N, C-alpha and C positions, 0 to 999 in steps of 0.2 A: 135330741140334743147330743147324746153320746155317739150316734151315728154320724152327725155332722162333724163333731170333734175328731173322730177317727178318720173321716174322709179328709179333713184339713191336714191332719198329721201325715197321712199317707201321700197326699199331694206334695207336701213340703219335703218329704224324704225323696220323692220322685224328682222334684226339681233340683235338689242337691246332687242327685246321682247323674243327671244328664246335662251338666254344664258344658256349653259349647264355647271353646276358646275363640274369642273374637280377635285377639291380637297375639302374634307370635314373633319372636325375635331370634335372629341368628347372629352370632359373633363371627365375623369374617376373619379367616386366617391365611388365605392365599389370594394374591392379587395379580392379575394378568392385565396390565394396562396398555391400551393402544398407544403406539409410539407418537402419534400426532397430538395427544393431549398434553397440556402444559405441566402435568405432574406424572411421575412414574412410580413403579413399585417401591423403590428406595425412599420415596418421599412420604409414604403412607405409614402412619404410626398405628392406626387401628381402623376398623370398619365394622359397621352394623347394618343389617337390613331388617326392616319391620314390615310385616304383612298384617294390615288391619282389615279383617273381613267385614266387620260391622260398619265402619266408616268408609270402607272400600278405597283404600289407598295402599301404595307401597312406598316406603321411604328408604333410600340408600344414603347412609351418612359415612363419610370418610374423614378421618382426622389426619391432616398433613403436617409435616414438620414445618416450623416457622422458617421463612427464607430471609436471609440477611445479605445485604450487598457485601461483596468481597472486600476485605481491608477496612471495613467500617464498624463502629460500635453499633450493636443492634439491641434494641429493647424488646424484640419479638420473642416472648417466651411462651405465649399461648399458641396452641396449634390452630391452624386455619381449618375451618370446616367446609367441606364440599357436600352439599345436600341436594338430592334429587328426590322430589316427592311428586308422584303421578297417580291419577285415579285408576283403580282396577277396572279393566274393560272386559276381561275374560277370566273365568276360573274353570279349570277342567281337570280330568284325570286321564293319564295315558294308559295304554294297554298293559304297561308294566306296573300299574297301580301307583304311579308317582303323581303327586298333586302339582299342578302347574298354574301359576298366577301371572297374568300379563297386565301391564299398565302402560298407558300412553295418553297423551293429551286428547281431549275431546275434539279439539279443532286443529286443523292442519295449518302449519306455519312453514312456508317453504324456506325460510332462512335457517331454522333449526327445529328438528322434530326428534324427540327422544322416546325411547321405549325401555322398560324394565321388565325382565322375565325372571321369575323365581321358581325353581324346581325343587320340591321337597322329595328327596330320595329315600326317606326313612322307611317307607313301606314298599320299596321296590321288590317286585317278585321275579324279574327277569335275570337270567345269569349274565354276568359281565366278565370281561377278561381282566379288567383292573378294578379295584375297589372304587366305589362312587363316594363322593363327599356327601354328607347328609343333606346339605343345601348348596345349590348352585344358583348364581345370579349372573345374568348377562345385562349389560348396559350398552345400548346402541344409540348413536346419533345419526341422523340423516339430514341431507340438505338438497336443495335444487328441486326443479319441477318433477323429476322422475323419482324422487326420494331415494337417491343413491346413498349407500352406506358411507358415512364419513368416518366414524370410529366404531370399534367393537372392543369392549373390555369384559373380562370374566372374573368372577370372584367365587371363592368356595368358603364354606363355613360350617359351623356347628349345627346341630339339629334345631329346627324351628321350635321354640318353646315359649 
């Protein structure tokens, strides 16, 4: 009985010590928006990216300033949300020890095809000329039969936690 009790206690201590983080969030603080998108850097109030490894998705959320017609009274006080949520298709580690998460739709749609890539630079081991942001996110849209890049936007943010 005491052996079983000590085994259960040691297993519970082990399970508490090896918790694997399944969801990590980064607050985005730099926005480089493609010119052809209907919103630009000045329109963004805030942004977040969530990488959920257990449910296998990446979610990019941007809060945009409310838009009001010029010269009219406007009741728009709530920010507009732009949300992109895609399933994770690849998880890898670069030679520099950065974690890379890629997400894209499971099916091809030639009218619009989106991808999200999140790079976690917090464990980067390679020398760089300029400091790296702890988290980098790229959002690309493609269209047409040849999947030509339509837009490319990049975001930088805090450490994924």
